[in-house]
Backbone atoms as SQL, in Angstrom:
CREATE TABLE atoms (id INTEGER PRIMARY KEY, chain TEXT, resi INTEGER, resn TEXT, atom TEXT, x REAL, y REAL, z REAL);
INSERT INTO atoms VALUES
  (1, 'A', 1, 'MET', 'N', 55.581, 159.953, 244.958),
  (2, 'A', 1, 'MET', 'CA', 56.508, 159.553, 243.929),
  (3, 'A', 1, 'MET', 'C', 57.640, 160.570, 243.836),
  (4, 'A', 2, 'GLU', 'N', 58.859, 160.096, 243.768),
  (5, 'A', 2, 'GLU', 'CA', 60.016, 160.968, 243.663),
  (6, 'A', 2, 'GLU', 'C', 60.142, 161.492, 242.237),
  (7, 'A', 3, 'THR', 'N', 60.477, 162.760, 242.116),
  (8, 'A', 3, 'THR', 'CA', 60.651, 163.372, 240.802),
  (9, 'A', 3, 'THR', 'C', 61.927, 162.838, 240.166),
  (10, 'A', 4, 'PRO', 'N', 61.834, 162.344, 238.933),
  (11, 'A', 4, 'PRO', 'CA', 63.041, 161.832, 238.267),
  (12, 'A', 4, 'PRO', 'C', 64.066, 162.946, 238.060),
  (13, 'A', 5, 'LYS', 'N', 65.336, 162.576, 238.061),
  (14, 'A', 5, 'LYS', 'CA', 66.425, 163.525, 237.827),
  (15, 'A', 5, 'LYS', 'C', 66.360, 164.020, 236.388),
  (16, 'A', 6, 'ILE', 'N', 66.467, 165.330, 236.217),
  (17, 'A', 6, 'ILE', 'CA', 66.526, 165.945, 234.895),
  (18, 'A', 6, 'ILE', 'C', 67.854, 166.684, 234.817),
  (19, 'A', 7, 'PHE', 'N', 68.711, 166.254, 233.898),
  (20, 'A', 7, 'PHE', 'CA', 70.032, 166.855, 233.762),
  (21, 'A', 7, 'PHE', 'C', 69.941, 168.171, 232.991),
  (22, 'A', 8, 'GLU', 'N', 71.024, 168.950, 233.004),
  (23, 'A', 8, 'GLU', 'CA', 70.992, 170.322, 232.483),
  (24, 'A', 8, 'GLU', 'C', 70.493, 170.425, 231.040),
  (25, 'A', 9, 'SER', 'N', 71.055, 169.665, 230.131),
  (26, 'A', 9, 'SER', 'CA', 70.611, 169.772, 228.733),
  (27, 'A', 9, 'SER', 'C', 69.169, 169.278, 228.600),
  (28, 'A', 10, 'GLU', 'N', 68.794, 168.293, 229.390),
  (29, 'A', 10, 'GLU', 'CA', 67.412, 167.808, 229.392),
  (30, 'A', 10, 'GLU', 'C', 66.477, 168.884, 229.945),
  (31, 'A', 11, 'TYR', 'N', 66.946, 169.638, 230.908),
  (32, 'A', 11, 'TYR', 'CA', 66.126, 170.699, 231.492),
  (33, 'A', 11, 'TYR', 'C', 65.836, 171.775, 230.451),
  (34, 'A', 12, 'ARG', 'N', 66.846, 172.136, 229.649),
  (35, 'A', 12, 'ARG', 'CA', 66.635, 173.114, 228.584),
  (36, 'A', 12, 'ARG', 'C', 65.606, 172.594, 227.587),
  (37, 'A', 13, 'PHE', 'N', 65.654, 171.302, 227.301),
  (38, 'A', 13, 'PHE', 'CA', 64.648, 170.667, 226.452),
  (39, 'A', 13, 'PHE', 'C', 63.270, 170.756, 227.113),
  (40, 'A', 14, 'CYS', 'N', 63.216, 170.462, 228.406),
  (41, 'A', 14, 'CYS', 'CA', 61.946, 170.488, 229.139),
  (42, 'A', 14, 'CYS', 'C', 61.337, 171.886, 229.159),
  (43, 'A', 15, 'LEU', 'N', 62.163, 172.918, 229.222),
  (44, 'A', 15, 'LEU', 'CA', 61.636, 174.283, 229.171),
  (45, 'A', 15, 'LEU', 'C', 60.839, 174.496, 227.887),
  (46, 'A', 16, 'ILE', 'N', 61.342, 173.974, 226.795),
  (47, 'A', 16, 'ILE', 'CA', 60.634, 174.066, 225.518),
  (48, 'A', 16, 'ILE', 'C', 59.351, 173.251, 225.577),
  (49, 'A', 17, 'LEU', 'N', 59.448, 172.036, 226.098),
  (50, 'A', 17, 'LEU', 'CA', 58.269, 171.175, 226.213),
  (51, 'A', 17, 'LEU', 'C', 57.197, 171.827, 227.078),
  (52, 'A', 18, 'TRP', 'N', 57.576, 172.340, 228.243),
  (53, 'A', 18, 'TRP', 'CA', 56.587, 172.948, 229.147),
  (54, 'A', 18, 'TRP', 'C', 55.908, 174.150, 228.494),
  (55, 'A', 19, 'GLU', 'N', 56.640, 174.889, 227.698),
  (56, 'A', 19, 'GLU', 'CA', 56.073, 176.060, 227.042),
  (57, 'A', 19, 'GLU', 'C', 55.055, 175.681, 225.966),
  (58, 'A', 20, 'HIS', 'N', 55.239, 174.526, 225.335),
  (59, 'A', 20, 'HIS', 'CA', 54.393, 174.135, 224.201),
  (60, 'A', 20, 'HIS', 'C', 53.534, 172.894, 224.485),
  (61, 'A', 21, 'ASP', 'N', 53.560, 172.395, 225.689),
  (62, 'A', 21, 'ASP', 'CA', 52.890, 171.157, 226.088),
  (63, 'A', 21, 'ASP', 'C', 51.376, 171.203, 225.859),
  (64, 'A', 22, 'PRO', 'N', 50.790, 170.196, 225.243),
  (65, 'A', 22, 'PRO', 'CA', 51.416, 169.084, 224.519),
  (66, 'A', 22, 'PRO', 'C', 51.885, 169.542, 223.143),
  (67, 'A', 23, 'VAL', 'N', 52.871, 168.814, 222.596),
  (68, 'A', 23, 'VAL', 'CA', 53.467, 169.204, 221.317),
  (69, 'A', 23, 'VAL', 'C', 53.813, 167.941, 220.525),
  (70, 'A', 24, 'THR', 'N', 53.699, 168.036, 219.211),
  (71, 'A', 24, 'THR', 'CA', 54.051, 166.892, 218.370),
  (72, 'A', 24, 'THR', 'C', 55.562, 166.738, 218.329),
  (73, 'A', 25, 'THR', 'N', 56.012, 165.522, 218.068),
  (74, 'A', 25, 'THR', 'CA', 57.459, 165.291, 217.960),
  (75, 'A', 25, 'THR', 'C', 58.048, 166.103, 216.810),
  (76, 'A', 26, 'THR', 'N', 57.302, 166.244, 215.722),
  (77, 'A', 26, 'THR', 'CA', 57.776, 167.030, 214.576),
  (78, 'A', 26, 'THR', 'C', 58.032, 168.476, 214.979),
  (79, 'A', 27, 'GLU', 'N', 57.078, 169.065, 215.690),
  (80, 'A', 27, 'GLU', 'CA', 57.235, 170.448, 216.141),
  (81, 'A', 27, 'GLU', 'C', 58.351, 170.559, 217.167),
  (82, 'A', 28, 'LEU', 'N', 58.469, 169.583, 218.057),
  (83, 'A', 28, 'LEU', 'CA', 59.515, 169.587, 219.077),
  (84, 'A', 28, 'LEU', 'C', 60.903, 169.522, 218.432),
  (85, 'A', 29, 'VAL', 'N', 61.041, 168.722, 217.381),
  (86, 'A', 29, 'VAL', 'CA', 62.308, 168.648, 216.649),
  (87, 'A', 29, 'VAL', 'C', 62.655, 170.023, 216.087),
  (88, 'A', 30, 'LYS', 'N', 61.682, 170.697, 215.489),
  (89, 'A', 30, 'LYS', 'CA', 61.916, 172.033, 214.922),
  (90, 'A', 30, 'LYS', 'C', 62.299, 173.034, 215.999),
  (91, 'A', 31, 'LEU', 'N', 61.593, 173.003, 217.121),
  (92, 'A', 31, 'LEU', 'CA', 61.872, 173.923, 218.221),
  (93, 'A', 31, 'LEU', 'C', 63.263, 173.694, 218.805),
  (94, 'A', 32, 'CYS', 'N', 63.635, 172.424, 218.994),
  (95, 'A', 32, 'CYS', 'CA', 64.943, 172.110, 219.569),
  (96, 'A', 32, 'CYS', 'C', 66.065, 172.473, 218.604),
  (97, 'A', 33, 'GLN', 'N', 65.814, 172.314, 217.322),
  (98, 'A', 33, 'GLN', 'CA', 66.817, 172.693, 216.328),
  (99, 'A', 33, 'GLN', 'C', 67.019, 174.216, 216.364),
  (100, 'A', 34, 'ALA', 'N', 65.921, 174.957, 216.419),
  (101, 'A', 34, 'ALA', 'CA', 65.991, 176.414, 216.411),
  (102, 'A', 34, 'ALA', 'C', 66.561, 176.988, 217.710),
  (103, 'A', 35, 'GLN', 'N', 66.143, 176.431, 218.852),
  (104, 'A', 35, 'GLN', 'CA', 66.516, 177.026, 220.136),
  (105, 'A', 35, 'GLN', 'C', 67.767, 176.425, 220.764),
  (106, 'A', 36, 'LEU', 'N', 68.032, 175.146, 220.468),
  (107, 'A', 36, 'LEU', 'CA', 69.168, 174.470, 221.099),
  (108, 'A', 36, 'LEU', 'C', 70.249, 174.062, 220.100),
  (109, 'A', 37, 'GLY', 'N', 69.919, 174.146, 218.803),
  (110, 'A', 37, 'GLY', 'CA', 70.873, 173.724, 217.789),
  (111, 'A', 37, 'GLY', 'C', 71.002, 172.220, 217.665),
  (112, 'A', 38, 'TRP', 'N', 69.997, 171.483, 218.145),
  (113, 'A', 38, 'TRP', 'CA', 70.034, 170.025, 218.139),
  (114, 'A', 38, 'TRP', 'C', 69.634, 169.464, 216.785),
  (115, 'A', 39, 'LYS', 'N', 70.194, 168.297, 216.472),
  (116, 'A', 39, 'LYS', 'CA', 69.765, 167.519, 215.315),
  (117, 'A', 39, 'LYS', 'C', 68.522, 166.721, 215.708),
  (118, 'A', 40, 'ARG', 'N', 67.795, 166.259, 214.708),
  (119, 'A', 40, 'ARG', 'CA', 66.578, 165.472, 214.935),
  (120, 'A', 40, 'ARG', 'C', 66.858, 164.273, 215.836),
  (121, 'A', 41, 'THR', 'N', 67.979, 163.577, 215.559),
  (122, 'A', 41, 'THR', 'CA', 68.293, 162.369, 216.329),
  (123, 'A', 41, 'THR', 'C', 68.530, 162.683, 217.806),
  (124, 'A', 42, 'THR', 'N', 69.132, 163.831, 218.091),
  (125, 'A', 42, 'THR', 'CA', 69.368, 164.225, 219.491),
  (126, 'A', 42, 'THR', 'C', 68.037, 164.427, 220.206),
  (127, 'A', 43, 'THR', 'N', 67.119, 165.116, 219.547),
  (128, 'A', 43, 'THR', 'CA', 65.810, 165.361, 220.151),
  (129, 'A', 43, 'THR', 'C', 65.091, 164.046, 220.423),
  (130, 'A', 44, 'TYR', 'N', 65.104, 163.134, 219.472),
  (131, 'A', 44, 'TYR', 'CA', 64.434, 161.844, 219.674),
  (132, 'A', 44, 'TYR', 'C', 65.098, 161.025, 220.782),
  (133, 'A', 45, 'THR', 'N', 66.412, 161.130, 220.890),
  (134, 'A', 45, 'THR', 'CA', 67.124, 160.421, 221.964),
  (135, 'A', 45, 'THR', 'C', 66.686, 160.951, 223.331),
  (136, 'A', 46, 'VAL', 'N', 66.599, 162.275, 223.450),
  (137, 'A', 46, 'VAL', 'CA', 66.190, 162.882, 224.725),
  (138, 'A', 46, 'VAL', 'C', 64.731, 162.534, 225.031),
  (139, 'A', 47, 'ILE', 'N', 63.878, 162.552, 224.028),
  (140, 'A', 47, 'ILE', 'CA', 62.476, 162.163, 224.237),
  (141, 'A', 47, 'ILE', 'C', 62.419, 160.731, 224.776),
  (142, 'A', 48, 'LYS', 'N', 63.201, 159.844, 224.173),
  (143, 'A', 48, 'LYS', 'CA', 63.211, 158.435, 224.609),
  (144, 'A', 48, 'LYS', 'C', 63.702, 158.307, 226.052),
  (145, 'A', 49, 'ARG', 'N', 64.820, 158.961, 226.370),
  (146, 'A', 49, 'ARG', 'CA', 65.387, 158.864, 227.725),
  (147, 'A', 49, 'ARG', 'C', 64.434, 159.426, 228.785),
  (148, 'A', 50, 'LEU', 'N', 63.867, 160.593, 228.500),
  (149, 'A', 50, 'LEU', 'CA', 62.961, 161.197, 229.478),
  (150, 'A', 50, 'LEU', 'C', 61.662, 160.399, 229.589),
  (151, 'A', 51, 'GLY', 'N', 61.254, 159.775, 228.508),
  (152, 'A', 51, 'GLY', 'CA', 60.088, 158.905, 228.556),
  (153, 'A', 51, 'GLY', 'C', 60.341, 157.693, 229.437),
  (154, 'A', 52, 'GLU', 'N', 61.515, 157.107, 229.311),
  (155, 'A', 52, 'GLU', 'CA', 61.882, 155.942, 230.124),
  (156, 'A', 52, 'GLU', 'C', 61.951, 156.284, 231.609),
  (157, 'A', 53, 'ARG', 'N', 62.306, 157.529, 231.933),
  (158, 'A', 53, 'ARG', 'CA', 62.412, 157.953, 233.334),
  (159, 'A', 53, 'ARG', 'C', 61.109, 158.528, 233.880),
  (160, 'A', 54, 'GLY', 'N', 60.074, 158.611, 233.041),
  (161, 'A', 54, 'GLY', 'CA', 58.784, 159.082, 233.524),
  (162, 'A', 54, 'GLY', 'C', 58.631, 160.586, 233.577),
  (163, 'A', 55, 'VAL', 'N', 59.465, 161.306, 232.836),
  (164, 'A', 55, 'VAL', 'CA', 59.375, 162.763, 232.802),
  (165, 'A', 55, 'VAL', 'C', 58.330, 163.205, 231.785),
  (166, 'A', 56, 'LEU', 'N', 58.213, 162.433, 230.705),
  (167, 'A', 56, 'LEU', 'CA', 57.252, 162.765, 229.655),
  (168, 'A', 56, 'LEU', 'C', 56.645, 161.503, 229.080),
  (169, 'A', 57, 'LYS', 'N', 55.601, 161.707, 228.296),
  (170, 'A', 57, 'LYS', 'CA', 54.944, 160.599, 227.595),
  (171, 'A', 57, 'LYS', 'C', 54.922, 160.956, 226.121),
  (172, 'A', 58, 'ASN', 'N', 55.340, 159.994, 225.275),
  (173, 'A', 58, 'ASN', 'CA', 55.293, 160.170, 223.827),
  (174, 'A', 58, 'ASN', 'C', 54.332, 159.113, 223.290),
  (175, 'A', 59, 'GLN', 'N', 53.135, 159.557, 222.959),
  (176, 'A', 59, 'GLN', 'CA', 52.121, 158.621, 222.483),
  (177, 'A', 59, 'GLN', 'C', 51.627, 159.078, 221.119),
  (178, 'A', 60, 'ASP', 'N', 51.849, 158.230, 220.139),
  (179, 'A', 60, 'ASP', 'CA', 51.422, 158.511, 218.762),
  (180, 'A', 60, 'ASP', 'C', 51.953, 159.850, 218.258),
  (181, 'A', 61, 'GLY', 'N', 53.201, 160.168, 218.612),
  (182, 'A', 61, 'GLY', 'CA', 53.826, 161.388, 218.118),
  (183, 'A', 61, 'GLY', 'C', 53.440, 162.655, 218.851),
  (184, 'A', 62, 'LEU', 'N', 52.698, 162.513, 219.947),
  (185, 'A', 62, 'LEU', 'CA', 52.330, 163.675, 220.763),
  (186, 'A', 62, 'LEU', 'C', 53.050, 163.556, 222.105),
  (187, 'A', 63, 'VAL', 'N', 53.866, 164.549, 222.408),
  (188, 'A', 63, 'VAL', 'CA', 54.673, 164.531, 223.627),
  (189, 'A', 63, 'VAL', 'C', 53.991, 165.390, 224.689),
  (190, 'A', 64, 'THR', 'N', 53.826, 164.791, 225.869),
  (191, 'A', 64, 'THR', 'CA', 53.164, 165.446, 226.986),
  (192, 'A', 64, 'THR', 'C', 54.052, 165.344, 228.225),
  (193, 'A', 65, 'ALA', 'N', 54.202, 166.439, 228.945),
  (194, 'A', 65, 'ALA', 'CA', 54.996, 166.434, 230.175),
  (195, 'A', 65, 'ALA', 'C', 54.226, 165.708, 231.278),
  (196, 'A', 66, 'LEU', 'N', 54.929, 164.850, 232.007),
  (197, 'A', 66, 'LEU', 'CA', 54.347, 164.175, 233.168),
  (198, 'A', 66, 'LEU', 'C', 54.825, 164.808, 234.474),
  (199, 'A', 67, 'ILE', 'N', 55.885, 165.604, 234.375),
  (200, 'A', 67, 'ILE', 'CA', 56.461, 166.313, 235.519),
  (201, 'A', 67, 'ILE', 'C', 56.324, 167.805, 235.230),
  (202, 'A', 68, 'SER', 'N', 55.804, 168.553, 236.181),
  (203, 'A', 68, 'SER', 'CA', 55.660, 170.001, 235.977),
  (204, 'A', 68, 'SER', 'C', 57.003, 170.701, 236.171),
  (205, 'A', 69, 'LYS', 'N', 57.093, 171.886, 235.631),
  (206, 'A', 69, 'LYS', 'CA', 58.283, 172.715, 235.804),
  (207, 'A', 69, 'LYS', 'C', 58.525, 172.962, 237.293),
  (208, 'A', 70, 'GLU', 'N', 57.452, 173.251, 238.016),
  (209, 'A', 70, 'GLU', 'CA', 57.571, 173.524, 239.450),
  (210, 'A', 70, 'GLU', 'C', 58.100, 172.315, 240.205),
  (211, 'A', 71, 'ALA', 'N', 57.623, 171.118, 239.874),
  (212, 'A', 71, 'ALA', 'CA', 58.098, 169.898, 240.542),
  (213, 'A', 71, 'ALA', 'C', 59.582, 169.675, 240.253),
  (214, 'A', 72, 'ALA', 'N', 60.003, 169.930, 239.019),
  (215, 'A', 72, 'ALA', 'CA', 61.413, 169.770, 238.658),
  (216, 'A', 72, 'ALA', 'C', 62.280, 170.779, 239.417),
  (217, 'A', 73, 'GLN', 'N', 61.799, 172.014, 239.535),
  (218, 'A', 73, 'GLN', 'CA', 62.557, 173.046, 240.249),
  (219, 'A', 73, 'GLN', 'C', 62.687, 172.705, 241.734),
  (220, 'A', 74, 'VAL', 'N', 61.596, 172.271, 242.337),
  (221, 'A', 74, 'VAL', 'CA', 61.625, 171.904, 243.759),
  (222, 'A', 74, 'VAL', 'C', 62.590, 170.753, 243.989),
  (223, 'A', 75, 'SER', 'N', 62.564, 169.771, 243.099),
  (224, 'A', 75, 'SER', 'CA', 63.466, 168.627, 243.215),
  (225, 'A', 75, 'SER', 'C', 64.928, 169.064, 243.138),
  (226, 'A', 76, 'GLU', 'N', 65.235, 169.974, 242.222),
  (227, 'A', 76, 'GLU', 'CA', 66.604, 170.479, 242.079),
  (228, 'A', 76, 'GLU', 'C', 67.039, 171.251, 243.327),
  (229, 'A', 77, 'ILE', 'N', 66.143, 172.069, 243.858),
  (230, 'A', 77, 'ILE', 'CA', 66.478, 172.832, 245.065),
  (231, 'A', 77, 'ILE', 'C', 66.696, 171.894, 246.247),
  (232, 'A', 78, 'ASP', 'N', 65.839, 170.883, 246.372),
  (233, 'A', 78, 'ASP', 'CA', 66.011, 169.900, 247.449),
  (234, 'A', 78, 'ASP', 'C', 67.372, 169.214, 247.347),
  (235, 'A', 79, 'GLU', 'N', 67.744, 168.828, 246.122),
  (236, 'A', 79, 'GLU', 'CA', 69.031, 168.164, 245.916),
  (237, 'A', 79, 'GLU', 'C', 70.191, 169.098, 246.244),
  (238, 'A', 80, 'LEU', 'N', 70.091, 170.344, 245.797),
  (239, 'A', 80, 'LEU', 'CA', 71.124, 171.341, 246.081),
  (240, 'A', 80, 'LEU', 'C', 71.265, 171.558, 247.586),
  (241, 'A', 81, 'MET', 'N', 70.140, 171.731, 248.264),
  (242, 'A', 81, 'MET', 'CA', 70.190, 171.959, 249.720),
  (243, 'A', 81, 'MET', 'C', 70.807, 170.768, 250.438),
  (244, 'A', 82, 'GLU', 'N', 70.458, 169.563, 250.010),
  (245, 'A', 82, 'GLU', 'CA', 70.988, 168.365, 250.663),
  (246, 'A', 82, 'GLU', 'C', 72.493, 168.235, 250.420),
  (247, 'A', 83, 'LYS', 'N', 72.912, 168.431, 249.173),
  (248, 'A', 83, 'LYS', 'CA', 74.325, 168.266, 248.811),
  (249, 'A', 83, 'LYS', 'C', 75.214, 169.346, 249.403),
  (250, 'A', 84, 'LYS', 'N', 74.794, 170.594, 249.294),
  (251, 'A', 84, 'LYS', 'CA', 75.670, 171.707, 249.644),
  (252, 'A', 84, 'LYS', 'C', 75.433, 172.301, 251.026),
  (253, 'A', 85, 'PHE', 'N', 74.232, 172.098, 251.574),
  (254, 'A', 85, 'PHE', 'CA', 73.884, 172.738, 252.854),
  (255, 'A', 85, 'PHE', 'C', 73.379, 171.733, 253.888),
  (256, 'A', 86, 'GLN', 'N', 73.666, 170.454, 253.672),
  (257, 'A', 86, 'GLN', 'CA', 73.261, 169.381, 254.577),
  (258, 'A', 86, 'GLN', 'C', 71.782, 169.455, 254.941),
  (259, 'A', 87, 'GLY', 'N', 70.974, 169.899, 253.984),
  (260, 'A', 87, 'GLY', 'CA', 69.533, 169.952, 254.184),
  (261, 'A', 87, 'GLY', 'C', 69.052, 171.137, 255.005),
  (262, 'A', 88, 'SER', 'N', 69.921, 172.076, 255.305),
  (263, 'A', 88, 'SER', 'CA', 69.569, 173.206, 256.168),
  (264, 'A', 88, 'SER', 'C', 69.034, 174.379, 255.350),
  (265, 'A', 89, 'LEU', 'N', 67.756, 174.660, 255.487),
  (266, 'A', 89, 'LEU', 'CA', 67.155, 175.811, 254.810),
  (267, 'A', 89, 'LEU', 'C', 67.755, 177.127, 255.301),
  (268, 'A', 90, 'PRO', 'N', 67.952, 177.313, 256.622),
  (269, 'A', 90, 'PRO', 'CA', 68.579, 178.564, 257.068),
  (270, 'A', 90, 'PRO', 'C', 69.971, 178.784, 256.457),
  (271, 'A', 91, 'ALA', 'N', 70.773, 177.730, 256.347),
  (272, 'A', 91, 'ALA', 'CA', 72.112, 177.871, 255.756),
  (273, 'A', 91, 'ALA', 'C', 72.006, 178.237, 254.278),
  (274, 'A', 92, 'PHE', 'N', 71.057, 177.622, 253.586),
  (275, 'A', 92, 'PHE', 'CA', 70.826, 177.930, 252.169),
  (276, 'A', 92, 'PHE', 'C', 70.401, 179.382, 252.002),
  (277, 'A', 93, 'LEU', 'N', 69.425, 179.827, 252.789),
  (278, 'A', 93, 'LEU', 'CA', 68.929, 181.208, 252.689),
  (279, 'A', 93, 'LEU', 'C', 70.006, 182.222, 253.060),
  (280, 'A', 94, 'ALA', 'N', 70.811, 181.899, 254.060),
  (281, 'A', 94, 'ALA', 'CA', 71.883, 182.811, 254.465),
  (282, 'A', 94, 'ALA', 'C', 72.899, 182.967, 253.329),
  (283, 'A', 95, 'ALA', 'N', 73.261, 181.861, 252.688),
  (284, 'A', 95, 'ALA', 'CA', 74.208, 181.919, 251.569),
  (285, 'A', 95, 'ALA', 'C', 73.605, 182.698, 250.408),
  (286, 'A', 96, 'PHE', 'N', 72.343, 182.476, 250.129),
  (287, 'A', 96, 'PHE', 'CA', 71.651, 183.173, 249.046),
  (288, 'A', 96, 'PHE', 'C', 71.604, 184.676, 249.328),
  (289, 'A', 97, 'ALA', 'N', 71.224, 185.043, 250.533),
  (290, 'A', 97, 'ALA', 'CA', 71.067, 186.455, 250.894),
  (291, 'A', 97, 'ALA', 'C', 72.395, 187.198, 250.851),
  (292, 'A', 98, 'ARG', 'N', 73.486, 186.517, 251.185),
  (293, 'A', 98, 'ARG', 'CA', 74.807, 187.158, 251.147),
  (294, 'A', 98, 'ARG', 'C', 75.237, 187.478, 249.714),
  (295, 'A', 99, 'ARG', 'N', 74.759, 186.705, 248.733),
  (296, 'A', 99, 'ARG', 'CA', 75.187, 186.864, 247.342),
  (297, 'A', 99, 'ARG', 'C', 74.234, 187.728, 246.517),
  (298, 'A', 100, 'GLN', 'N', 73.079, 188.016, 247.027),
  (299, 'A', 100, 'GLN', 'CA', 72.066, 188.752, 246.276),
  (300, 'A', 100, 'GLN', 'C', 71.800, 190.098, 246.930),
  (301, 'A', 101, 'SER', 'N', 71.533, 191.074, 246.109),
  (302, 'A', 101, 'SER', 'CA', 71.112, 192.365, 246.610),
  (303, 'A', 101, 'SER', 'C', 69.589, 192.394, 246.503),
  (304, 'A', 102, 'LEU', 'N', 68.923, 192.202, 247.620),
  (305, 'A', 102, 'LEU', 'CA', 67.468, 192.103, 247.624),
  (306, 'A', 102, 'LEU', 'C', 66.831, 193.482, 247.802),
  (307, 'A', 103, 'THR', 'N', 65.762, 193.704, 247.073),
  (308, 'A', 103, 'THR', 'CA', 65.002, 194.940, 247.231),
  (309, 'A', 103, 'THR', 'C', 64.093, 194.804, 248.451),
  (310, 'A', 104, 'GLU', 'N', 63.575, 195.919, 248.925),
  (311, 'A', 104, 'GLU', 'CA', 62.631, 195.886, 250.051),
  (312, 'A', 104, 'GLU', 'C', 61.401, 195.051, 249.693),
  (313, 'A', 105, 'LYS', 'N', 60.959, 195.163, 248.452),
  (314, 'A', 105, 'LYS', 'CA', 59.798, 194.399, 247.990),
  (315, 'A', 105, 'LYS', 'C', 60.088, 192.887, 248.039),
  (316, 'A', 106, 'GLU', 'N', 61.279, 192.490, 247.601),
  (317, 'A', 106, 'GLU', 'CA', 61.656, 191.070, 247.633),
  (318, 'A', 106, 'GLU', 'C', 61.761, 190.565, 249.071),
  (319, 'A', 107, 'ILE', 'N', 62.323, 191.378, 249.948),
  (320, 'A', 107, 'ILE', 'CA', 62.440, 190.999, 251.359),
  (321, 'A', 107, 'ILE', 'C', 61.048, 190.816, 251.962),
  (322, 'A', 108, 'ALA', 'N', 60.144, 191.732, 251.653),
  (323, 'A', 108, 'ALA', 'CA', 58.768, 191.624, 252.157),
  (324, 'A', 108, 'ALA', 'C', 58.097, 190.365, 251.635),
  (325, 'A', 109, 'GLU', 'N', 58.326, 190.031, 250.375),
  (326, 'A', 109, 'GLU', 'CA', 57.738, 188.818, 249.787),
  (327, 'A', 109, 'GLU', 'C', 58.292, 187.561, 250.461),
  (328, 'A', 110, 'ILE', 'N', 59.587, 187.541, 250.717),
  (329, 'A', 110, 'ILE', 'CA', 60.202, 186.400, 251.390),
  (330, 'A', 110, 'ILE', 'C', 59.644, 186.255, 252.809),
  (331, 'A', 111, 'ARG', 'N', 59.491, 187.376, 253.514),
  (332, 'A', 111, 'ARG', 'CA', 58.908, 187.339, 254.864),
  (333, 'A', 111, 'ARG', 'C', 57.486, 186.779, 254.821),
  (334, 'A', 112, 'ARG', 'N', 56.709, 187.241, 253.836),
  (335, 'A', 112, 'ARG', 'CA', 55.326, 186.773, 253.690),
  (336, 'A', 112, 'ARG', 'C', 55.289, 185.260, 253.460),
  (337, 'A', 113, 'ILE', 'N', 56.187, 184.771, 252.635),
  (338, 'A', 113, 'ILE', 'CA', 56.237, 183.333, 252.345),
  (339, 'A', 113, 'ILE', 'C', 56.612, 182.553, 253.602),
  (340, 'A', 114, 'ILE', 'N', 57.601, 183.045, 254.339),
  (341, 'A', 114, 'ILE', 'CA', 58.056, 182.358, 255.561),
  (342, 'A', 114, 'ILE', 'C', 56.941, 182.335, 256.611),
  (343, 'A', 115, 'GLU', 'N', 56.242, 183.445, 256.761),
  (344, 'A', 115, 'GLU', 'CA', 55.181, 183.530, 257.770),
  (345, 'A', 115, 'GLU', 'C', 53.991, 182.643, 257.433),
  (346, 'A', 116, 'LYS', 'N', 53.821, 182.370, 256.164),
  (347, 'A', 116, 'LYS', 'CA', 52.743, 181.499, 255.718),
  (348, 'A', 116, 'LYS', 'C', 53.032, 180.101, 256.193);
């Protein structure tokens, strides 16, 4: 199953959901108001939209994530690589490495991941 698209403001909402999953709609409204400055209606609109796209489930006022944070991140990276680097992992990594100052520890970790 393909991971549904999660837009930027929805992603910020999802970060809150993933941290508190499962969470009541009442608590989610309070959290979104405090952390995002959203009104109650905005939170309910986002819950409805993400529910329709299969990102979350809202059953009897309890909201549960159906997509993990990791799955959403992988989907975003895949989309970025396809759009900007024509699907080329080496081109993506080369661009990333040119813009970042990596420590020896980070380089070793990346090597370990690649060798795996």
